[in-house]
ROVEXBA-946700 format. One line per 3 residues: number of its first residue (from 0); their letters; for each residue x, y, z of N, C-alpha, C. Coordinates in nm, 3 decimals. Example, Ala and Ser with C-alpha at 12.3 -4.5 7.8 and 13.67 -1.06 7.14 Angstrom:
BEGIN
0> AS> 1.319/-0.569/0.780/1.230/-0.450/0.780/1.320/-0.330/0.780 ~ 1.285/-0.225/0.708/1.367/-0.106/0.714/1.290/0.003/0.787
END
This chain:
BEGIN
0> MKR> -0.160/-8.003/-4.104/-0.069/-7.891/-4.125/0.077/-7.949/-4.123 ~ 0.113/-8.063/-4.049/0.235/-8.122/-4.065/0.244/-8.178/-4.209 ~ 0.135/-8.246/-4.265/0.155/-8.299/-4.384/0.191/-8.189/-4.500
3> IIL> 0.118/-8.084/-4.497/0.136/-7.964/-4.584/0.287/-7.920/-4.591 ~ 0.346/-7.911/-4.451/0.462/-7.855/-4.438/0.573/-7.966/-4.492 ~ 0.547/-8.093/-4.460/0.625/-8.202/-4.519/0.618/-8.209/-4.675
6> ALM> 0.498/-8.198/-4.736/0.492/-8.186/-4.867/0.553/-8.071/-4.941 ~ 0.545/-7.964/-4.884/0.616/-7.833/-4.922/0.769/-7.855/-4.932 ~ 0.828/-7.936/-4.827/0.980/-7.956/-4.791/1.009/-8.048/-4.910
9> VCA> 0.922/-8.150/-4.930/0.964/-8.254/-5.015/0.982/-8.189/-5.166 ~ 0.865/-8.109/-5.188/0.866/-8.034/-5.321/0.986/-7.935/-5.342 ~ 1.022/-7.893/-5.232/1.120/-7.790/-5.257/1.268/-7.840/-5.266
12> SLT> 1.290/-7.992/-5.188/1.418/-8.048/-5.204/1.423/-8.104/-5.338 ~ 1.295/-8.144/-5.399/1.305/-8.225/-5.532/1.354/-8.106/-5.641 ~ 1.291/-7.988/-5.616/1.301/-7.873/-5.721/1.457/-7.839/-5.712
15> FSC> 1.501/-7.818/-5.599/1.632/-7.770/-5.585/1.753/-7.870/-5.609 ~ 1.726/-8.014/-5.580/1.822/-8.104/-5.595/1.830/-8.162/-5.726 ~ 1.730/-8.179/-5.824/1.702/-8.221/-5.939/1.781/-8.128/-6.054
18> SED> 1.864/-8.195/-6.127/1.934/-8.120/-6.240/1.856/-8.133/-6.353 ~ 1.860/-8.029/-6.450/1.786/-8.063/-6.578/1.869/-8.131/-6.684 ~ 1.807/-8.211/-6.767/1.878/-8.303/-6.855/1.942/-8.221/-6.978
21> KDE> 1.931/-8.097/-6.979/1.995/-8.013/-7.086/2.131/-8.015/-7.057 ~ 2.208/-8.037/-7.178/2.348/-8.017/-7.204/2.397/-7.887/-7.170 ~ 2.518/-7.887/-7.096/2.573/-7.752/-7.045/2.607/-7.681/-7.196
24> DVM> 2.615/-7.552/-7.185/2.649/-7.477/-7.306/2.790/-7.516/-7.356 ~ 2.813/-7.548/-7.482/2.934/-7.589/-7.526/3.027/-7.484/-7.558 ~ 3.136/-7.475/-7.540/3.217/-7.344/-7.552/3.354/-7.386/-7.643
27> LES> 3.342/-7.363/-7.767/3.435/-7.378/-7.862/3.526/-7.277/-7.882 ~ 3.633/-7.271/-7.875/3.743/-7.148/-7.909/3.742/-7.145/-8.069 ~ 3.737/-7.007/-8.116/3.742/-6.964/-8.243/3.880/-7.029/-8.306
30> TAL> 3.971/-7.033/-8.250/4.098/-7.106/-8.294/4.090/-7.235/-8.337 ~ 3.971/-7.326/-8.270/3.961/-7.456/-8.308/3.911/-7.450/-8.451 ~ 3.851/-7.359/-8.512/3.766/-7.357/-8.621/3.880/-7.317/-8.723
33> VGV> 3.969/-7.223/-8.680/4.067/-7.173/-8.798/4.138/-7.275/-8.856 ~ 4.142/-7.284/-9.004/4.204/-7.381/-9.085/4.120/-7.416/-9.188 ~ 4.176/-7.493/-9.283/4.096/-7.563/-9.383/4.034/-7.692/-9.352
36> WKF> 3.898/-7.706/-9.376/3.811/-7.805/-9.350/3.755/-7.875/-9.496 ~ 3.791/-8.000/-9.518/3.747/-8.062/-9.648/3.642/-8.182/-9.605 ~ 3.552/-8.168/-9.700/3.431/-8.242/-9.691/3.478/-8.374/-9.705
39> SKI> 3.390/-8.484/-9.597/3.443/-8.627/-9.618/3.315/-8.711/-9.614 ~ 3.194/-8.645/-9.563/3.092/-8.740/-9.592/2.942/-8.685/-9.531 ~ 2.842/-8.745/-9.565/2.720/-8.708/-9.506/2.680/-8.817/-9.413
42> EAT> 2.615/-8.774/-9.278/2.589/-8.877/-9.186/2.431/-8.839/-9.151 ~ 2.356/-8.956/-9.166/2.224/-8.949/-9.160/2.167/-9.054/-9.065 ~ 2.090/-9.037/-8.965/2.047/-9.125/-8.867/1.935/-9.212/-8.944
45> DAS> 1.853/-9.136/-9.016/1.728/-9.215/-9.091/1.742/-9.175/-9.246 ~ 1.828/-9.236/-9.306/1.855/-9.187/-9.453/1.758/-9.246/-9.543 ~ 1.685/-9.163/-9.611/1.591/-9.201/-9.696/1.670/-9.247/-9.840
48> GNI> 1.614/-9.315/-9.928/1.676/-9.371/-10.043/1.750/-9.265/-10.122 ~ 1.710/-9.133/-10.107/1.768/-9.022/-10.214/1.895/-8.987/-10.115 ~ 1.888/-8.971/-10.009/2.002/-8.947/-9.911/2.091/-9.041/-9.925
51> KLA> 2.074/-9.165/-9.903/2.170/-9.284/-9.939/2.239/-9.279/-10.064 ~ 2.163/-9.259/-10.177/2.225/-9.261/-10.310/2.336/-9.131/-10.335 ~ 2.278/-9.027/-10.258/2.363/-8.904/-10.270/2.495/-8.919/-10.170
54> NDI> 2.465/-9.000/-10.074/2.588/-9.038/-10.003/2.676/-9.122/-10.071 ~ 2.622/-9.230/-10.139/2.703/-9.316/-10.193/2.788/-9.257/-10.303 ~ 2.722/-9.173/-10.386/2.804/-9.104/-10.488/2.887/-8.997/-10.431
57> LTV> 2.868/-8.928/-10.321/2.973/-8.835/-10.260/3.096/-8.922/-10.199 ~ 3.063/-9.041/-10.140/3.179/-9.123/-10.094/3.269/-9.165/-10.186 ~ 3.209/-9.200/-10.302/3.294/-9.262/-10.429/3.366/-9.132/-10.467
60> LVA> 3.310/-9.035/-10.488/3.398/-8.903/-10.544/3.505/-8.864/-10.449 ~ 3.472/-8.849/-10.313/3.575/-8.821/-10.233/3.689/-8.911/-10.229 ~ 3.649/-9.056/-10.222/3.750/-9.153/-10.219/3.850/-9.143/-10.349
63> SGC> 3.793/-9.082/-10.466/3.881/-9.062/-10.578/3.941/-8.949/-10.565 ~ 3.927/-8.873/-10.485/4.012/-8.741/-10.472/3.947/-8.621/-10.517 ~ 3.834/-8.610/-10.518/3.737/-8.512/-10.587/3.708/-8.421/-10.449
66> DIL> 3.758/-8.306/-10.452/3.737/-8.212/-10.338/3.589/-8.149/-10.359 ~ 3.495/-8.203/-10.291/3.364/-8.157/-10.322/3.342/-8.025/-10.257 ~ 3.390/-7.988/-10.134/3.362/-7.863/-10.059/3.460/-7.865/-9.968
69> NYN> 3.524/-7.734/-9.962/3.627/-7.693/-9.858/3.590/-7.569/-9.806 ~ 3.611/-7.557/-9.681/3.588/-7.427/-9.592/3.719/-7.404/-9.540 ~ 3.750/-7.256/-9.560/3.884/-7.200/-9.506/3.844/-7.096/-9.411
72> FKE> 3.848/-7.123/-9.283/3.811/-7.026/-9.184/3.940/-6.961/-9.136 ~ 3.947/-6.827/-9.148/4.060/-6.735/-9.125/4.062/-6.672/-8.980 ~ 4.147/-6.646/-8.930/4.166/-6.561/-8.801/4.106/-6.440/-8.820
75> DQT> 4.118/-6.373/-8.934/4.048/-6.241/-8.944/3.888/-6.246/-8.958 ~ 3.841/-6.367/-8.917/3.697/-6.378/-8.920/3.634/-6.384/-9.052 ~ 3.705/-6.435/-9.162/3.653/-6.447/-9.283/3.666/-6.588/-9.331
78> VTA> 3.564/-6.641/-9.415/3.576/-6.776/-9.444/3.551/-6.770/-9.600 ~ 3.619/-6.864/-9.663/3.608/-6.886/-9.808/3.564/-7.038/-9.817 ~ 3.457/-7.037/-9.919/3.415/-7.185/-9.952/3.453/-7.205/-10.094
81> SFR> 3.514/-7.311/-10.121/3.556/-7.359/-10.245/3.465/-7.480/-10.287 ~ 3.393/-7.494/-10.405/3.311/-7.614/-10.403/3.287/-7.642/-10.550 ~ 3.270/-7.767/-10.597/3.239/-7.804/-10.728/3.109/-7.779/-10.779
84> DFT> 3.120/-7.742/-10.905/2.965/-7.706/-10.959/2.913/-7.826/-11.021 ~ 2.817/-7.876/-10.955/2.758/-7.992/-11.003/2.646/-7.971/-11.107 ~ 2.619/-7.856/-11.165/2.531/-7.844/-11.254/2.572/-7.897/-11.394
87> ETG> 2.706/-7.907/-11.394/2.775/-7.945/-11.526/2.856/-8.065/-11.504 ~ 2.794/-8.170/-11.441/2.854/-8.289/-11.395/2.846/-8.384/-11.500 ~ 2.952/-8.436/-11.576/2.947/-8.564/-11.656/2.885/-8.665/-11.601
90> NSV> 2.784/-8.751/-11.665/2.758/-8.874/-11.600/2.704/-8.962/-11.727 ~ 2.694/-9.084/-11.718/2.648/-9.177/-11.781/2.612/-9.302/-11.725 ~ 2.543/-9.398/-11.793/2.528/-9.519/-11.750/2.619/-9.613/-11.802
93> NSG> 2.682/-9.688/-11.718/2.776/-9.796/-11.767/2.716/-9.899/-11.855 ~ 2.765/-9.914/-11.967/2.690/-9.999/-12.058/2.708/-10.144/-12.019 ~ 2.813/-10.180/-11.924/2.812/-10.305/-11.850/2.688/-10.341/-11.773
96> GTG> 2.622/-10.264/-11.733/2.523/-10.268/-11.641/2.555/-10.248/-11.476 ~ 2.675/-10.188/-11.450/2.726/-10.193/-11.320/2.685/-10.057/-11.249 ~ 2.607/-9.982/-11.302/2.568/-9.852/-11.264/2.611/-9.719/-11.317
99> LLI> 2.587/-9.626/-11.259/2.592/-9.471/-11.295/2.738/-9.443/-11.278 ~ 2.789/-9.365/-11.368/2.913/-9.322/-11.376/2.911/-9.173/-11.344 ~ 2.964/-9.129/-11.250/2.970/-8.979/-11.218/3.087/-8.928/-11.202
102> QCP> 3.127/-8.824/-11.291/3.262/-8.773/-11.273/3.281/-8.659/-11.177 ~ 3.379/-8.630/-11.147/3.415/-8.532/-11.050/3.396/-8.408/-11.126 ~ 3.310/-8.297/-11.086/3.292/-8.192/-11.183/3.431/-8.098/-11.192
105> QNV> 3.472/-8.038/-11.312/3.564/-7.983/-11.323/3.569/-7.824/-11.271 ~ 3.448/-7.775/-11.290/3.445/-7.622/-11.244/3.443/-7.625/-11.105 ~ 3.523/-7.523/-11.039/3.522/-7.514/-10.891/3.484/-7.346/-10.876
108> QAS> 3.405/-7.336/-10.784/3.346/-7.200/-10.765/3.381/-7.157/-10.635 ~ 3.383/-7.042/-10.590/3.444/-6.999/-10.459/3.344/-6.880/-10.408 ~ 3.310/-6.877/-10.274/3.247/-6.764/-10.214/3.306/-6.738/-10.091
111> SSV> 3.296/-6.606/-10.034/3.346/-6.569/-9.922/3.240/-6.491/-9.826 ~ 3.272/-6.505/-9.705/3.183/-6.453/-9.590/3.262/-6.420/-9.480 ~ 3.191/-6.343/-9.382/3.252/-6.344/-9.255/3.169/-6.432/-9.163
114> WSL> 3.248/-6.467/-9.052/3.190/-6.577/-8.937/3.214/-6.525/-8.813 ~ 3.157/-6.560/-8.716/3.168/-6.555/-8.575/3.139/-6.691/-8.509 ~ 3.199/-6.700/-8.386/3.147/-6.831/-8.324/3.134/-6.796/-8.162
117> EGD> 3.008/-6.814/-8.119/2.986/-6.802/-7.968/2.943/-6.944/-7.924 ~ 3.017/-6.987/-7.837/2.975/-7.114/-7.780/3.002/-7.233/-7.903 ~ 2.880/-7.309/-7.930/2.884/-7.388/-8.045/2.810/-7.350/-8.143
120> KLS> 2.758/-7.216/-8.160/2.700/-7.135/-8.243/2.787/-7.064/-8.353 ~ 2.778/-7.108/-8.480/2.853/-7.040/-8.582/2.773/-6.961/-8.659 ~ 2.780/-6.845/-8.694/2.716/-6.739/-8.751/2.795/-6.688/-8.876
123> FID> 2.735/-6.683/-8.988/2.789/-6.640/-9.108/2.695/-6.561/-9.198 ~ 2.713/-6.495/-9.285/2.617/-6.436/-9.405/2.630/-6.531/-9.518 ~ 2.495/-6.575/-9.547/2.501/-6.669/-9.675/2.495/-6.609/-9.803
126> GKG> 2.470/-6.666/-9.908/2.495/-6.604/-10.042/2.386/-6.508/-10.064 ~ 2.274/-6.506/-9.996/2.174/-6.424/-10.023/2.177/-6.272/-9.932 ~ 2.284/-6.282/-9.847/2.305/-6.169/-9.755/2.232/-6.183/-9.638
129> RKV> 2.179/-6.303/-9.613/2.112/-6.321/-9.486/2.219/-6.404/-9.370 ~ 2.195/-6.348/-9.235/2.279/-6.402/-9.125/2.202/-6.548/-9.086 ~ 2.297/-6.633/-9.102/2.258/-6.768/-9.057/2.352/-6.810/-8.927
132> TVS> 2.287/-6.880/-8.852/2.340/-6.932/-8.722/2.293/-7.087/-8.697 ~ 2.410/-7.166/-8.682/2.387/-7.307/-8.668/2.471/-7.362/-8.578 ~ 2.440/-7.482/-8.515/2.508/-7.521/-8.418/2.632/-7.625/-8.481
135> ISI> 2.737/-7.616/-8.431/2.833/-7.709/-8.487/2.899/-7.787/-8.376 ~ 2.994/-7.897/-8.397/3.065/-7.977/-8.304/3.211/-7.975/-8.371 ~ 3.310/-7.971/-8.295/3.441/-8.020/-8.328/3.483/-8.104/-8.250
138> DGD> 3.518/-8.216/-8.289/3.582/-8.345/-8.220/3.729/-8.386/-8.273 ~ 3.819/-8.333/-8.229/3.950/-8.355/-8.289/3.974/-8.278/-8.416 ~ 3.995/-8.368/-8.538/3.987/-8.313/-8.652/3.874/-8.320/-8.739
141> TLT> 3.750/-8.334/-8.672/3.627/-8.346/-8.734/3.527/-8.239/-8.685 ~ 3.484/-8.174/-8.801/3.395/-8.063/-8.782/3.272/-8.111/-8.822 ~ 3.146/-8.084/-8.769/3.012/-8.138/-8.793/2.921/-8.023/-8.805
144> VPG> 2.864/-8.006/-8.915/2.760/-7.908/-8.947/2.641/-7.963/-8.990 ~ 2.516/-7.889/-8.970/2.398/-7.936/-9.030/2.404/-7.956/-9.189 ~ 2.338/-8.063/-9.233/2.367/-8.077/-9.371/2.268/-7.968/-9.462
147> EVI> 2.193/-7.905/-9.405/2.094/-7.789/-9.479/2.197/-7.675/-9.488 ~ 2.295/-7.662/-9.440/2.393/-7.551/-9.473/2.458/-7.572/-9.603 ~ 2.466/-7.699/-9.640/2.527/-7.743/-9.760/2.422/-7.720/-9.882
150> NAD> 2.283/-7.787/-9.845/2.200/-7.807/-9.935/2.057/-7.818/-9.862 ~ 1.995/-7.717/-9.855/1.864/-7.708/-9.751/1.753/-7.814/-9.838 ~ 1.762/-7.821/-9.969/1.648/-7.880/-10.031/1.677/-8.045/-10.034
153> NLT> 1.813/-8.082/-10.023/1.812/-8.231/-10.007/1.888/-8.295/-9.883 ~ 1.938/-8.192/-9.808/2.028/-8.270/-9.685/1.965/-8.217/-9.538 ~ 1.842/-8.160/-9.545/1.792/-8.137/-9.413/1.776/-8.260/-9.350
156> GTN> 1.820/-8.258/-9.202/1.816/-8.351/-9.124/1.935/-8.449/-9.120 ~ 2.036/-8.414/-9.187/2.152/-8.481/-9.200/2.280/-8.399/-9.133 ~ 2.392/-8.462/-9.121/2.498/-8.370/-9.085/2.617/-8.390/-9.186
159> ALF> 2.673/-8.296/-9.198/2.800/-8.275/-9.310/2.932/-8.299/-9.234 ~ 3.020/-8.386/-9.241/3.144/-8.417/-9.167/3.263/-8.360/-9.252 ~ 3.328/-8.296/-9.194/3.473/-8.235/-9.248/3.592/-8.267/-9.184
162> KKQ> 3.700/-8.303/-9.244/3.830/-8.322/-9.178/3.910/-8.206/-9.199 ~ 4.007/-8.174/-9.087/4.080/-8.063/-9.089/4.220/-8.099/-9.167 ~ 4.270/-8.011/-9.251/4.374/-8.025/-9.333/4.500/-7.982/-9.260
END
């Protein structure tokens, strides 16, 4: 009987004294998100060849001053995204054999939506009228969003990083 009581006490003390390994809920203030955020790069922990190539191209375009994608989160809970139309991108192969030349697309498109932020969960209405909720993080002037928000077909499993302007 003593062993059973001792075993129950040990189990009870372990149950109440051990903390879970889950992160505490992250609380971001909506005011931290308000402003213009400019795309800076793709971050991938296990980058396939396609993701690496896409990131290399985006890195060169961003370094040349091409605004790939900007989000403008406003205090009235609206957001405007302005982005380059890559369907009409000029490209060619450099005859010197040094690689593919990709120009910054000239056409800029924009879309608007509404947004809300609860903890680290950003919700917005996508282009198809569906409510989308994703986890984001803000560290100083860097906003990190899942890559699939930008392109579900090609950037799933990556993060897109934006710098606050």
